[in-house]
Structures are given as C-alpha cells and as structure tokens.
C-alpha positions as CSV (number, residue, x, y, z in Angstrom):
1,X,-30.3,-63.4,-26.9
2,X,-28.6,-61.8,-24.1
3,X,-27.3,-63.9,-21.1
4,X,-29.8,-62.6,-18.8
5,X,-32.9,-62.3,-20.9
6,X,-35.2,-63.0,-18.3
7,X,-34.0,-61.2,-15.7
8,X,-33.5,-58.1,-18.1
9,X,-37.1,-58.3,-19.6
10,X,-38.2,-58.6,-15.5
11,X,-36.8,-55.5,-14.5
12,X,-37.8,-53.5,-17.3
13,X,-41.6,-54.7,-16.6
14,X,-41.1,-53.7,-13.0
15,X,-39.2,-50.2,-13.9
16,X,-42.5,-49.7,-16.4
17,X,-45.0,-50.8,-13.8
18,X,-43.0,-48.3,-11.3
19,X,-43.6,-45.5,-13.4
20,X,-47.3,-46.3,-14.5
21,X,-47.9,-46.4,-10.8
22,X,-46.0,-42.7,-9.9
23,X,-48.4,-41.4,-13.3
24,X,-51.4,-43.1,-11.8
25,X,-50.5,-41.2,-8.2
26,X,-49.6,-38.4,-9.7
27,X,-46.2,-38.2,-8.8
28,X,-44.7,-36.1,-11.5
29,X,-41.1,-35.8,-9.8
30,X,-41.2,-40.0,-9.8
31,X,-42.1,-39.8,-13.2
32,X,-39.6,-37.3,-14.6
33,X,-36.6,-39.1,-12.4
34,X,-37.5,-42.4,-14.7
35,X,-36.0,-40.5,-17.8
36,X,-32.1,-40.0,-18.2
37,X,-31.1,-36.3,-18.1
38,X,-30.8,-36.2,-21.6
39,X,-34.0,-38.2,-22.7
40,X,-35.7,-37.5,-26.0
41,X,-39.5,-37.6,-25.7
42,X,-42.0,-37.5,-29.1
43,X,-45.4,-37.2,-28.1
44,X,-47.1,-36.6,-31.2
45,X,-49.1,-35.0,-32.0
46,X,-47.9,-32.4,-29.3
47,X,-44.4,-32.2,-29.8
48,X,-40.8,-33.2,-29.2
49,X,-39.2,-32.6,-25.8
50,X,-35.6,-32.9,-24.8
51,X,-34.1,-33.3,-21.3
52,X,-35.6,-33.8,-18.0
53,X,-36.7,-30.1,-17.5
54,X,-38.7,-30.1,-20.8
55,X,-39.8,-33.4,-20.3
56,X,-41.3,-32.1,-16.6
57,X,-42.9,-29.2,-18.4
58,X,-44.7,-31.7,-20.6
59,X,-45.8,-34.1,-17.7
60,X,-46.6,-31.7,-14.6
61,X,-49.4,-29.4,-16.2
62,X,-50.6,-33.0,-18.3
63,X,-51.1,-34.4,-14.9
64,X,-52.3,-31.8,-12.8
65,X,-55.3,-31.5,-15.5
66,X,-56.5,-34.9,-14.1
67,X,-55.0,-37.3,-16.6
68,X,-54.9,-40.9,-14.4
69,X,-55.6,-44.3,-14.6
70,X,-52.8,-45.1,-17.3
71,X,-52.9,-48.6,-18.3
72,X,-50.8,-50.4,-20.8
73,X,-52.1,-53.0,-23.2
74,X,-50.6,-55.6,-25.8
75,X,-47.1,-55.1,-24.3
76,X,-44.2,-55.9,-26.1
77,X,-40.3,-56.1,-25.1
78,X,-37.5,-56.6,-26.9
79,X,-34.5,-57.0,-25.3
80,X,-31.8,-55.8,-27.3
81,X,-28.7,-56.7,-24.9
82,X,-28.4,-56.5,-21.1
83,X,-28.5,-52.9,-20.7
84,X,-31.2,-52.2,-23.2
85,X,-34.7,-52.6,-23.7
86,X,-37.4,-51.5,-26.5
87,X,-40.7,-51.6,-25.3
88,X,-44.2,-51.0,-27.4
89,X,-47.3,-51.0,-26.4
90,X,-51.3,-49.7,-26.7
91,X,-52.3,-47.1,-24.0
92,X,-55.0,-46.0,-22.3
93,X,-56.3,-43.6,-19.5
94,X,-59.2,-41.4,-18.5
95,X,-58.3,-38.7,-21.2
96,X,-57.4,-40.5,-24.0
97,X,-55.8,-43.6,-25.9
98,X,-53.3,-44.0,-28.1
99,X,-50.2,-46.2,-28.8
100,X,-46.4,-46.3,-27.6
101,X,-44.2,-46.9,-30.6
102,X,-40.8,-46.9,-28.6
103,X,-40.1,-46.8,-25.1
104,X,-36.3,-47.3,-24.9
105,X,-34.8,-48.2,-21.5
106,X,-31.6,-48.1,-20.6
107,X,-29.7,-49.9,-17.5
108,X,-27.4,-47.4,-15.8
109,X,-24.3,-48.0,-14.0
110,X,-26.0,-48.2,-10.6
111,X,-28.6,-50.7,-12.0
112,X,-31.7,-48.1,-12.3
113,X,-33.6,-48.8,-15.5
114,X,-34.2,-45.0,-17.1
115,X,-36.3,-43.9,-20.2
116,X,-33.6,-42.9,-23.0
117,X,-36.3,-42.5,-25.4
118,X,-40.1,-42.3,-25.4
119,X,-42.0,-42.1,-28.5
120,X,-46.0,-42.4,-28.3
121,X,-49.0,-41.1,-30.3
122,X,-52.4,-39.8,-28.9
123,X,-55.4,-41.5,-31.3
124,X,-58.1,-40.3,-29.3
125,X,-58.7,-37.9,-26.6
126,X,-61.7,-37.7,-24.4
127,X,-63.0,-35.3,-21.6
128,X,-61.5,-36.2,-18.0
129,X,-63.5,-38.9,-16.5
130,X,-63.9,-38.2,-12.5
C-alpha cells in the first residue's frame, strides 16, 4: 500500500469532483485542462481521442449541446502508488448513462492531478432534459 494512501485517495476524489463540477458548470476549458497534454480518451462507441485538442473537440460540442447534471455512482478507487490512481464508476447525466472503465489520474510535478487516460462507455442515451 502506498505510503500516503489516504491523502492520495482524497486528492484524487477532490480532483474528480472538481472535474465533474466544471463539467456541470459548462466550463469546457477547465475540463480540458484536467487532462495531460498527451492524454488518451476512449469514448465508446464514438471513438478514441488523443491529446487535449482532440479531447476539446469532443467535449466542446457535447457540452454546448446541453449535456449537464453529470454524477458518478459506485465510485471505486485503486491507488496504484503515490502518483497514480485508477478510478472506475457508473455515470449518469441528463442525456445518458454509462460506465467509466478507467480514469487514470497521474500526479504532476506541481502536485496537480490530471487525467492521463479516460475510458468510458455510453450504455444508454436519452433526449436532453431541461
């Protein structure tokens, strides 16, 4: 078990909750800033996006289309070491629901936690609710 297990776990939970909060506020720039510049995002069935520009190109129109009210349920954290944590969860929002198979959070040299890999699947889509 990593030396700072509880601290590491809490820092990643806070980073994840901040990302969700930014999503729900429609702050796309802050969402994209939550990824490493070379991050990979696998969004099934839509495709795989590499780097923050491609990730921005995915999230920006999606959030502008009215997606909001994102919440994670049944969150599991696997603390790999003091600088790497894997998160999985079920997710739900006003336009659909699905599963996060892997969010790989990596602690940067400045202490900030960023997503290095984001893999999720849309299991059900529905019309946006106001």
